[in-house]
Backbone as a printed PyTorch tensor [residue, N CA C, xyz], in Angstrom:
tensor([[[   0.8530,   54.9420, -137.9690],
         [   0.3640,   55.7320, -136.8100],
         [   0.8320,   55.0650, -135.5440]],

        [[   1.5410,   55.8310, -134.6720],
         [   2.0750,   55.2380, -133.5100],
         [   1.3570,   55.5050, -132.2250]],

        [[   0.1640,   56.0560, -132.2860],
         [  -0.6820,   56.3360, -131.0790],
         [  -1.9900,   55.5540, -131.2880]],

        [[  -2.4620,   55.0690, -130.1890],
         [  -3.7590,   54.3890, -130.1070],
         [  -4.4990,   54.8770, -128.9300]],

        [[  -5.8120,   55.2970, -129.1600],
         [  -6.6240,   55.6730, -128.0600],
         [  -7.5300,   54.5110, -127.7930]],

        [[  -7.5490,   54.0110, -126.6020],
         [  -8.3870,   52.8670, -126.1730],
         [  -9.5110,   53.2670, -125.2140]],

        [[ -10.6550,   52.7420, -125.3450],
         [ -11.7280,   52.9640, -124.3820],
         [ -12.3560,   51.5980, -124.1010]],

        [[ -12.5650,   51.3890, -122.8200],
         [ -13.2760,   50.1330, -122.4110],
         [ -14.6090,   50.4370, -121.8960]],

        [[ -15.5050,   49.6300, -122.0130],
         [ -16.7620,   49.5860, -121.2610],
         [ -16.6110,   48.3840, -120.3330]],

        [[ -16.9210,   48.5640, -119.1300],
         [ -16.7340,   47.5880, -118.0790],
         [ -17.9200,   47.4190, -117.1330]],

        [[ -17.8760,   46.3950, -116.3590],
         [ -18.8930,   46.1910, -115.2990],
         [ -18.2940,   46.4400, -113.9320]],

        [[ -17.3130,   47.4340, -113.8750],
         [ -16.6720,   47.7940, -112.6310],
         [ -15.7740,   48.9260, -112.8470]],

        [[ -15.1880,   49.4640, -111.6830],
         [ -14.3010,   50.5870, -111.7600],
         [ -12.9080,   50.2520, -111.3440]],

        [[ -12.7300,   49.0560, -110.7590],
         [ -11.3990,   48.6180, -110.3150],
         [ -10.5080,   48.0630, -111.4230]],

        [[  -9.3330,   47.7530, -110.9810],
         [  -8.3320,   47.2830, -111.9490],
         [  -8.5850,   45.9090, -112.5400]],

        [[  -9.5520,   45.1660, -111.9350],
         [  -9.9460,   43.8600, -112.4500],
         [ -11.3510,   43.8650, -113.0040]],

        [[ -11.8970,   45.0720, -113.3860],
         [ -13.2470,   45.1640, -113.8720],
         [ -13.5230,   44.3560, -115.0620]],

        [[ -14.6350,   43.7010, -115.0640],
         [ -15.1080,   42.8230, -116.1290],
         [ -15.2880,   43.6290, -117.4280]],

        [[ -14.6080,   43.2790, -118.4580],
         [ -14.5950,   44.0060, -119.7610],
         [ -15.8200,   43.5620, -120.5910]],

        [[ -16.5810,   44.5270, -121.1050],
         [ -17.6950,   44.1600, -121.9650],
         [ -17.5380,   44.7170, -123.3420]],

        [[ -16.5990,   45.6080, -123.4510],
         [ -16.2750,   46.1780, -124.8550],
         [ -14.9320,   46.7900, -124.8950]],

        [[ -14.2520,   46.6640, -125.9930],
         [ -12.9460,   47.2880, -126.2900],
         [ -13.0960,   48.0710, -127.5610]],

        [[ -12.8500,   49.3830, -127.4720],
         [ -12.7590,   50.1870, -128.6300],
         [ -11.4850,   50.9400, -128.7620]],

        [[ -10.9900,   51.0270, -129.9430],
         [  -9.6770,   51.6900, -130.1300],
         [  -9.5410,   52.3650, -131.5590]],

        [[  -8.7470,   53.3070, -131.5940],
         [  -8.5290,   53.9940, -132.8740],
         [  -7.0460,   54.4360, -132.9610]],

        [[  -6.3970,   54.1470, -134.0690],
         [  -5.0250,   54.7110, -134.2650],
         [  -5.2020,   56.1360, -134.7310]],

        [[  -4.1480,   56.9650, -134.2700],
         [  -4.1960,   58.3570, -134.6540],
         [  -2.8640,   58.9860, -134.6490]],

        [[  -2.7530,   60.1070, -135.3460],
         [  -1.5780,   60.9420, -135.2980],
         [  -2.0450,   62.4530, -135.3220]],

        [[  -1.1340,   63.3340, -135.4160],
         [  -1.4910,   64.8150, -135.3470],
         [  -2.3630,   65.1850, -136.5390]],

        [[  -2.3980,   64.4120, -137.6150],
         [  -3.2740,   64.7220, -138.7830],
         [  -4.6720,   64.1680, -138.6750]],

        [[  -4.9480,   63.2280, -137.8070],
         [  -6.2430,   62.6270, -137.7050],
         [  -6.2770,   61.1620, -137.2960]],

        [[  -7.4530,   60.6080, -137.4980],
         [  -7.7680,   59.2320, -137.0720],
         [  -7.4130,   58.2650, -138.1630]],

        [[  -7.1050,   57.0590, -137.7560],
         [  -6.8580,   55.9630, -138.7440],
         [  -7.6640,   54.6840, -138.4920]],

        [[  -7.0220,   53.5420, -138.5410],
         [  -7.6760,   52.2230, -138.3980],
         [  -8.3340,   52.0850, -137.0130]],

        [[  -9.4990,   51.3880, -137.0700],
         [ -10.2680,   51.2200, -135.8770],
         [ -10.3580,   49.8070, -135.4170]],

        [[ -10.6240,   49.5870, -134.0860],
         [ -10.8080,   48.2610, -133.5540],
         [ -12.0060,   48.2720, -132.6130]],

        [[ -12.8820,   47.2520, -132.7340],
         [ -14.0510,   47.1970, -131.8250],
         [ -14.4330,   45.7650, -131.5120]],

        [[ -14.4530,   45.4250, -130.3450],
         [ -14.9130,   44.1030, -129.9290],
         [ -15.8860,   44.1280, -128.7450]],

        [[ -17.0200,   43.4090, -128.8610],
         [ -17.9930,   43.3440, -127.8060],
         [ -17.7360,   42.0040, -127.1810]],

        [[ -17.4020,   42.0250, -125.9270],
         [ -16.9630,   40.8540, -125.1710],
         [ -18.1770,   40.2910, -124.3540]],

        [[ -18.2870,   38.9380, -124.5110],
         [ -19.2700,   38.2560, -123.7050],
         [ -18.9890,   38.3460, -122.1830]],

        [[ -19.8860,   38.9280, -121.4500],
         [ -19.6680,   39.1830, -119.9770],
         [ -19.2830,   37.9080, -119.2710]],

        [[ -19.9200,   36.7870, -119.5440],
         [ -19.6220,   35.5740, -118.8360],
         [ -18.1610,   35.1570, -119.0820]],

        [[ -17.6320,   35.3150, -120.3000],
         [ -16.2840,   35.0490, -120.5930],
         [ -15.3600,   35.9160, -119.8060]],

        [[ -15.6780,   37.2180, -119.7020],
         [ -14.8110,   38.0850, -118.9400],
         [ -14.7780,   37.6800, -117.4450]],

        [[ -15.8540,   37.3060, -116.9010],
         [ -15.8940,   36.8390, -115.4740],
         [ -15.1820,   35.4950, -115.2680]],

        [[ -15.3050,   34.5840, -116.2510],
         [ -14.6390,   33.2550, -116.1390],
         [ -13.1850,   33.3940, -116.1800]],

        [[ -12.7560,   34.5250, -116.8290],
         [ -11.2900,   34.7930, -116.9130],
         [ -10.7730,   35.5380, -115.6480]],

        [[ -11.5700,   35.7310, -114.6090],
         [ -11.0660,   36.3110, -113.4160],
         [ -11.4190,   37.8040, -113.2470]],

        [[ -12.1170,   38.3440, -114.2110],
         [ -12.5050,   39.7740, -114.1090],
         [ -13.7160,   39.8450, -113.1850]],

        [[ -13.9920,   41.0890, -112.6600],
         [ -14.9710,   41.2810, -111.5810],
         [ -16.1480,   42.1620, -111.9650]],

        [[ -17.3490,   41.7770, -111.5430],
         [ -18.5570,   42.6400, -111.7320],
         [ -18.7310,   43.3220, -110.4140]],

        [[ -18.9720,   44.6360, -110.4740],
         [ -19.2570,   45.4170, -109.2930],
         [ -20.7290,   45.8680, -109.3240]],

        [[ -21.5490,   45.5510, -108.2840],
         [ -22.9640,   45.8790, -108.3330],
         [ -23.2640,   47.3210, -108.5480]],

        [[ -22.5270,   48.3060, -108.0590],
         [ -22.7940,   49.6680, -108.2940],
         [ -22.6790,   50.0770, -109.7240]],

        [[ -21.7880,   49.4700, -110.4170],
         [ -21.5940,   49.6860, -111.8610],
         [ -22.7580,   49.1010, -112.6630]],

        [[ -23.1750,   47.9540, -112.2870],
         [ -24.3790,   47.3340, -112.9420],
         [ -25.5480,   48.2930, -112.8050]],

        [[ -25.7150,   48.8060, -111.6170],
         [ -26.8410,   49.7780, -111.3100],
         [ -26.7140,   50.9660, -112.1960]],

        [[ -25.3970,   51.4790, -112.2810],
         [ -25.1520,   52.6190, -113.2160],
         [ -25.5490,   52.3860, -114.6980]],

        [[ -25.1510,   51.1280, -115.1730],
         [ -25.5500,   50.7620, -116.4580],
         [ -27.0320,   50.7550, -116.6940]],

        [[ -27.7400,   50.3180, -115.6770],
         [ -29.2140,   50.1840, -115.8360],
         [ -29.8050,   51.6000, -116.0260]],

        [[ -29.0960,   52.7270, -115.6620],
         [ -29.6280,   54.0240, -115.8530],
         [ -29.2220,   54.6640, -117.1820]],

        [[ -28.3520,   53.9710, -118.0370],
         [ -27.9160,   54.5140, -119.1760],
         [ -28.9310,   54.3100, -120.3250]],

        [[ -28.6600,   54.8530, -121.5010],
         [ -29.5840,   54.7440, -122.6550],
         [ -29.7800,   53.3670, -123.1060]],

        [[ -30.9260,   53.1580, -123.7160],
         [ -31.2120,   51.8440, -124.3320],
         [ -30.1630,   51.4540, -125.3530]],

        [[ -29.6780,   52.4330, -126.1070],
         [ -28.6480,   52.1780, -127.1520],
         [ -27.4240,   51.6780, -126.5350]],

        [[ -26.9360,   52.2510, -125.4360],
         [ -25.7370,   51.9250, -124.7720],
         [ -25.8810,   50.4780, -124.1990]],

        [[ -26.9740,   50.2180, -123.5150],
         [ -27.1220,   48.9100, -122.9080],
         [ -27.3330,   47.7830, -123.9440]],

        [[ -28.1230,   48.0830, -124.9550],
         [ -28.4420,   47.0150, -125.9620],
         [ -27.1480,   46.4450, -126.6690]],

        [[ -26.1660,   47.3400, -126.7660],
         [ -24.8970,   46.9450, -127.5150],
         [ -24.3330,   45.6750, -126.7950]],

        [[ -24.4050,   45.6400, -125.4960],
         [ -23.7510,   44.5240, -124.7480],
         [ -24.4450,   43.1630, -124.9190]],

        [[ -25.7070,   43.2120, -125.2220],
         [ -26.4580,   41.9900, -125.4750],
         [ -25.8630,   41.2010, -126.6880]],

        [[ -25.1450,   41.9660, -127.5680],
         [ -24.5850,   41.3520, -128.7900],
         [ -23.2270,   40.6590, -128.4900]],

        [[ -22.7490,   40.7890, -127.2660],
         [ -21.4390,   40.2820, -126.9180],
         [ -21.3290,   38.7490, -127.0420]],

        [[ -20.7130,   38.2620, -128.1350],
         [ -20.4280,   36.8540, -128.3070],
         [ -18.9680,   36.4900, -128.2940]],

        [[ -18.1020,   37.5000, -128.3490],
         [ -16.7020,   37.2530, -128.4970],
         [ -16.0930,   36.9330, -127.1370]],

        [[ -15.2350,   35.9610, -127.0310],
         [ -14.5750,   35.6470, -125.7360],
         [ -13.5690,   36.7370, -125.4050]],

        [[ -13.2890,   36.8440, -124.1780],
         [ -12.2380,   37.8520, -123.7760],
         [ -10.9460,   37.5320, -124.4420]],

        [[ -10.5860,   36.2330, -124.3950],
         [  -9.2890,   35.7930, -124.9870],
         [  -9.2180,   36.1920, -126.4490]],

        [[ -10.3370,   35.9910, -127.1830],
         [ -10.2910,   36.2580, -128.6360],
         [ -10.2130,   37.7710, -128.8420]],

        [[ -10.9320,   38.5620, -128.0410],
         [ -10.9040,   39.9930, -128.1420],
         [  -9.4810,   40.5100, -127.8230]],

        [[  -8.8340,   39.9810, -126.8300],
         [  -7.5210,   40.3520, -126.5290],
         [  -6.4730,   40.0280, -127.6350]],

        [[  -6.6560,   38.8750, -128.2330],
         [  -5.8320,   38.4750, -129.3990],
         [  -6.0760,   39.4710, -130.5580]],

        [[  -7.3050,   39.7500, -130.8140],
         [  -7.6730,   40.6750, -131.8970],
         [  -7.0040,   42.0810, -131.6530]],

        [[  -7.1160,   42.5460, -130.3930],
         [  -6.5640,   43.8790, -130.0710],
         [  -5.0320,   43.8270, -130.2870]],

        [[  -4.3910,   42.7680, -129.8210],
         [  -2.9250,   42.6760, -129.9650],
         [  -2.5410,   42.7530, -131.4270]],

        [[  -3.2740,   42.0540, -132.3240],
         [  -3.0280,   42.0990, -133.6910],
         [  -3.2260,   43.5150, -134.2840]],

        [[  -4.2180,   44.1490, -133.8450],
         [  -4.5140,   45.5530, -134.2430],
         [  -3.3600,   46.4720, -133.8390]],

        [[  -2.8120,   46.2920, -132.6370],
         [  -1.7650,   47.1260, -132.0930],
         [  -0.5120,   47.0640, -132.9790]],

        [[  -0.1610,   45.7410, -133.3680],
         [   1.0240,   45.6090, -134.1450],
         [   2.3050,   45.5450, -133.3570]],

        [[   3.3730,   46.2820, -133.7500],
         [   4.6690,   46.3200, -133.1430],
         [   4.5420,   46.9460, -131.7600]],

        [[   4.6280,   46.0810, -130.6820],
         [   4.4940,   46.5720, -129.3340],
         [   5.5180,   47.5490, -128.8940]],

        [[   6.6420,   47.5990, -129.5540],
         [   7.7750,   48.5270, -129.2030],
         [   7.5720,   49.9410, -129.7080]],

        [[   6.6940,   50.1590, -130.6890],
         [   6.6760,   51.4490, -131.3100],
         [   5.3070,   52.1730, -131.1220]],

        [[   4.4270,   51.5940, -130.3080],
         [   3.0920,   52.2150, -130.1330],
         [   2.9530,   52.7820, -128.7460]],

        [[   2.2510,   53.9520, -128.6480],
         [   1.8320,   54.5600, -127.4090],
         [   0.3610,   54.2260, -127.2770]],

        [[  -0.0720,   53.6930, -126.1420],
         [  -1.4740,   53.4620, -125.8710],
         [  -2.0540,   54.4130, -124.8420]],

        [[  -3.0400,   55.1680, -125.2670],
         [  -3.6380,   56.2820, -124.4810],
         [  -4.9420,   55.6750, -123.8850]],

        [[  -5.1840,   55.8980, -122.5720],
         [  -6.3400,   55.5400, -121.8770],
         [  -6.9000,   56.7600, -121.1580]],

        [[  -8.1520,   56.6520, -120.7320],
         [  -8.7910,   57.7710, -120.0610],
         [  -8.6330,   57.5220, -118.5210]],

        [[  -7.4590,   57.8320, -118.0550],
         [  -7.1760,   57.6930, -116.6050],
         [  -5.9970,   56.7630, -116.3650]],

        [[  -5.0570,   57.2230, -115.5520],
         [  -3.8410,   56.4800, -115.3040],
         [  -4.0790,   55.1120, -114.7070]],

        [[  -5.2910,   54.9060, -114.1000],
         [  -5.4800,   53.6710, -113.4090],
         [  -6.7100,   52.9140, -113.9540]],

        [[  -7.1620,   53.2670, -115.2240],
         [  -8.3070,   52.5970, -115.7260],
         [  -7.9880,   51.7290, -116.9510]],

        [[  -8.3540,   52.2440, -118.1360],
         [  -8.3380,   51.4600, -119.3400],
         [  -7.0380,   50.5670, -119.5070]],

        [[  -5.9270,   51.2160, -119.4780],
         [  -4.6970,   50.5050, -119.8350],
         [  -4.3860,   49.4330, -118.7250]],

        [[  -4.6420,   49.8270, -117.3910],
         [  -4.4550,   48.8350, -116.3370],
         [  -5.3800,   47.6630, -116.4030]],

        [[  -6.6420,   47.9150, -116.6770],
         [  -7.5700,   46.7860, -116.8200],
         [  -7.1500,   45.8700, -117.9470]],

        [[  -6.8800,   46.5230, -119.1410],
         [  -6.4100,   45.6530, -120.2210],
         [  -5.1900,   44.8670, -119.9190]],

        [[  -4.1930,   45.3920, -119.3230],
         [  -3.0020,   44.8070, -118.8870],
         [  -3.3060,   43.6640, -118.0460]],

        [[  -4.2180,   43.8070, -117.0190],
         [  -4.5300,   42.7960, -116.1720],
         [  -5.2380,   41.5840, -116.8890]],

        [[  -6.1050,   41.9790, -117.8590],
         [  -6.7870,   40.9390, -118.6020],
         [  -5.7750,   40.1200, -119.4200]],

        [[  -4.7850,   40.7130, -119.9920],
         [  -3.7470,   40.0020, -120.6880],
         [  -2.9780,   39.0770, -119.7910]],

        [[  -2.6510,   39.5130, -118.5760],
         [  -1.9790,   38.7280, -117.6350],
         [  -2.8440,   37.5080, -117.1940]],

        [[  -4.0930,   37.7250, -116.9350],
         [  -4.9640,   36.5900, -116.5990],
         [  -5.1090,   35.5460, -117.6830]],

        [[  -4.9040,   35.9660, -118.9250],
         [  -5.0460,   35.1010, -120.0840],
         [  -3.6550,   34.5330, -120.5690]],

        [[  -2.6400,   34.8110, -119.7250],
         [  -1.3120,   34.3290, -120.0830],
         [  -0.8080,   34.8870, -121.4540]],

        [[  -1.1910,   36.0750, -121.7730],
         [  -0.8300,   36.6950, -123.0100],
         [   0.0050,   37.9220, -122.7290]],

        [[   0.9850,   38.2380, -123.6330],
         [   1.8250,   39.4180, -123.4820],
         [   0.9770,   40.6170, -123.7910]],

        [[   1.1690,   41.6360, -122.8970],
         [   0.4740,   42.9070, -123.1500],
         [   1.0630,   43.5170, -124.4840]],

        [[   0.2530,   43.9470, -125.4120],
         [   0.7410,   44.3360, -126.7200],
         [   1.3370,   45.7180, -126.8120]],

        [[   1.7490,   46.3530, -125.7400],
         [   2.5890,   47.5990, -125.7140],
         [   3.4920,   47.5000, -124.5520]],

        [[   4.5170,   48.3300, -124.6590],
         [   5.5160,   48.3570, -123.5270],
         [   5.0020,   49.1990, -122.4130]],

        [[   5.3000,   48.8540, -121.2700],
         [   4.8010,   49.5890, -120.0720],
         [   5.1320,   51.0220, -120.0820]],

        [[   6.2210,   51.4390, -120.6080],
         [   6.7150,   52.8150, -120.6740],
         [   5.9080,   53.6330, -121.6730]],

        [[   5.0910,   52.9410, -122.4740],
         [   4.2450,   53.6700, -123.4970],
         [   2.7970,   53.7020, -122.9940]],

        [[   2.5300,   53.5560, -121.7670],
         [   1.2090,   53.8530, -121.2470],
         [   1.0360,   55.3550, -121.1690]],

        [[   0.0120,   55.8340, -121.8100],
         [  -0.2540,   57.3520, -121.8290],
         [  -1.6490,   57.6300, -121.2870]],

        [[  -1.7610,   58.8150, -120.6510],
         [  -2.9410,   59.1840, -119.9590],
         [  -3.6020,   60.4190, -120.5800]],

        [[  -4.6730,   60.1900, -121.2980],
         [  -5.5380,   61.2130, -121.8870],
         [  -6.1120,   62.1210, -120.8510]],

        [[  -6.5120,   61.6490, -119.7560],
         [  -7.1310,   62.4240, -118.6350],
         [  -6.1590,   63.4470, -118.0860]],

        [[  -4.8690,   63.0550, -117.9920],
         [  -3.9030,   63.9680, -117.4570],
         [  -3.7010,   65.1830, -118.3870]],

        [[  -3.6860,   65.0230, -119.6870],
         [  -3.6300,   66.0660, -120.6290],
         [  -4.7880,   66.9150, -120.4780]],

        [[  -5.9980,   66.3090, -120.4540],
         [  -7.2620,   67.0390, -120.3050],
         [  -7.2130,   67.9560, -119.0260]],

        [[  -6.8040,   67.3940, -117.9440],
         [  -6.7270,   68.2150, -116.7140],
         [  -5.6630,   69.3400, -116.7470]],

        [[  -4.5640,   69.0820, -117.4440],
         [  -3.5910,   70.1050, -117.5850],
         [  -4.1190,   71.3870, -118.2520]],

        [[  -4.9890,   71.1870, -119.2080],
         [  -5.5580,   72.2770, -119.9490],
         [  -6.7720,   72.8950, -119.3200]],

        [[  -7.1850,   72.2850, -118.1400],
         [  -8.2640,   72.8830, -117.3730],
         [  -9.6160,   73.0400, -118.1460]],

        [[  -9.8610,   72.1670, -119.1110],
         [ -11.1150,   72.2070, -119.7910],
         [ -11.2410,   73.3630, -120.8150]],

        [[ -10.0410,   73.9820, -121.1300],
         [ -10.0940,   75.0750, -122.1130],
         [ -10.4100,   74.6570, -123.5150]],

        [[ -10.2150,   73.3910, -123.8410],
         [ -10.5800,   72.8670, -125.1920],
         [ -11.6350,   71.8050, -124.9280]],

        [[ -12.8520,   72.0670, -125.3500],
         [ -13.9300,   71.1360, -125.1230],
         [ -13.9660,   69.9980, -126.0760]],

        [[ -14.4080,   68.8550, -125.5560],
         [ -14.5360,   67.6670, -126.3320],
         [ -15.7950,   67.8350, -127.2180]],

        [[ -15.7170,   67.4650, -128.5620],
         [ -16.8210,   67.4470, -129.3890],
         [ -17.1690,   65.9170, -129.5470]],

        [[ -18.1310,   65.4580, -128.8550],
         [ -18.4950,   64.1070, -128.8470],
         [ -19.2620,   63.7310, -130.1430]],

        [[ -18.8760,   62.5510, -130.6930],
         [ -19.5890,   62.0230, -131.8880],
         [ -19.9920,   60.6390, -131.5430]],

        [[ -21.0410,   60.1280, -132.1930],
         [ -21.4900,   58.7930, -132.0210],
         [ -22.2420,   58.6110, -130.7200]],

        [[ -22.4380,   57.3730, -130.3120],
         [ -23.1420,   57.0600, -129.1060],
         [ -22.3150,   57.0860, -127.8390]],

        [[ -22.7640,   57.7920, -126.8500],
         [ -22.1070,   57.8880, -125.5580],
         [ -22.1030,   56.5190, -124.9400]],

        [[ -20.9720,   56.0680, -124.4030],
         [ -20.7090,   54.7340, -123.8260],
         [ -20.6230,   53.6390, -124.7980]],

        [[ -20.4000,   53.9630, -126.0430],
         [ -19.9600,   52.9180, -127.0150],
         [ -18.4540,   53.1170, -127.0480]],

        [[ -17.7480,   52.0020, -126.8250],
         [ -16.2930,   52.0710, -126.6450],
         [ -15.6010,   52.6380, -127.8350]],

        [[ -15.9910,   52.2590, -129.0360],
         [ -15.2990,   52.8280, -130.2670],
         [ -15.6490,   54.2660, -130.4400]],

        [[ -16.9100,   54.6550, -130.3070],
         [ -17.2720,   56.0900, -130.4810],
         [ -16.5260,   56.9650, -129.4430]],

        [[ -16.4500,   56.4770, -128.2280],
         [ -15.7390,   57.2130, -127.1310],
         [ -14.3120,   57.3540, -127.4480]],

        [[ -13.6810,   56.2390, -127.9110],
         [ -12.2160,   56.2970, -128.2350],
         [ -12.0060,   57.3630, -129.4000]],

        [[ -12.8590,   57.3490, -130.3540],
         [ -12.6430,   58.3090, -131.5040],
         [ -12.8300,   59.7410, -130.9850]],

        [[ -13.8770,   60.0170, -130.1600],
         [ -14.0730,   61.3570, -129.6410],
         [ -12.8610,   61.7900, -128.7830]],

        [[ -12.4050,   60.8500, -127.9540],
         [ -11.2540,   61.1850, -127.1100],
         [  -9.9690,   61.4350, -127.9860]],

        [[  -9.7790,   60.6640, -128.9540],
         [  -8.5390,   60.8330, -129.7580],
         [  -8.6540,   62.1970, -130.5400]],

        [[  -9.8050,   62.5290, -131.0610],
         [  -9.9050,   63.8650, -131.6790],
         [  -9.6440,   65.0350, -130.7430]],

        [[ -10.1870,   64.8550, -129.5530],
         [  -9.9310,   65.8870, -128.4630],
         [  -8.4820,   65.9240, -128.1570]],

        [[  -7.8800,   64.8300, -127.9610],
         [  -6.4460,   64.8340, -127.6290],
         [  -5.5480,   65.4500, -128.6790]],

        [[  -5.9550,   65.1710, -129.9760],
         [  -5.1470,   65.7880, -131.0780],
         [  -5.1950,   67.2990, -130.9920]],

        [[  -6.4400,   67.8940, -130.6890],
         [  -6.6240,   69.2580, -130.5750],
         [  -5.8000,   69.8120, -129.4120]],

        [[  -5.8600,   69.0880, -128.2650],
         [  -5.1710,   69.5110, -127.0390],
         [  -3.6320,   69.5280, -127.2520]],

        [[  -3.1190,   68.4760, -127.9080],
         [  -1.7030,   68.4170, -128.0830],
         [  -1.2330,   69.5730, -129.0390]],

        [[  -2.0610,   69.8380, -130.0570],
         [  -1.7240,   70.9700, -130.9210],
         [  -1.6980,   72.2270, -130.1740]],

        [[  -2.5890,   72.4640, -129.1740],
         [  -2.6590,   73.6650, -128.4230],
         [  -1.4270,   73.7510, -127.5780]],

        [[  -1.0030,   72.6150, -126.9670],
         [   0.2160,   72.6000, -126.0890],
         [   1.4470,   72.9370, -126.9570]],

        [[   1.5210,   72.3820, -128.1890],
         [   2.6530,   72.6930, -129.0540],
         [   2.6760,   74.1950, -129.3570]],

        [[   1.5710,   74.7280, -129.6460],
         [   1.4570,   76.1560, -130.0000],
         [   1.8650,   77.0350, -128.8320]],

        [[   1.7750,   76.5010, -127.5590],
         [   2.1130,   77.3740, -126.3980],
         [   3.5770,   77.3070, -126.0920]],

        [[   4.3540,   76.5210, -126.8130],
         [   5.7960,   76.3940, -126.5460],
         [   6.5980,   77.6250, -126.9460]]])
C-alpha cells in the first residue's frame, strides 16, 4: 500500500505545534491496511522545540473525557515516536502521505523530524492534502466517522475511508 493517512493531535495550530499523538493507516483503493499509533509525552515534545498554544489547551479542556484521558498515557518520547513512524512508512520514495490540511499534519511532522535531526520519511513531492479533495467535492460525500473523535488513529482511519470513497467518485466522473 503506497498511501498513508496521518492524523496528529497537538497542543497548537501552528507549524511547530507540540505533538501529543500520531495516528496513521496505510490504504489503497480497496481499503485500509497496517496501522500506527503513538501517544507522545507532551514534555518530550516541548523539550524538542515544539510549542504549546494556550487557546488550543483551552479547546482540549472542552473535549470529551475519552479524548483528554488518552494523552495522560503519553510515555513515548517524540524522538521514539518519530523513529517508529519512519519505520512504519518504509520506503520513503514510494509512499504518499496524506494529511488534513496543506499546512497542518505533514508540515508539523516534517518540522518535528528536522528538530530531531532525522530525515522526513517521505519525499516532499509526496505530500498530499485530504482537505483539498474534500473541498473539491463540496461535501457531497459525507464522512462516516468511526471510533473516538480526536483519537489520532481513529481520525486517520475515518479520513482514509472517506478519501477512498471520494477518489472513487472522482474517478467515476472522468
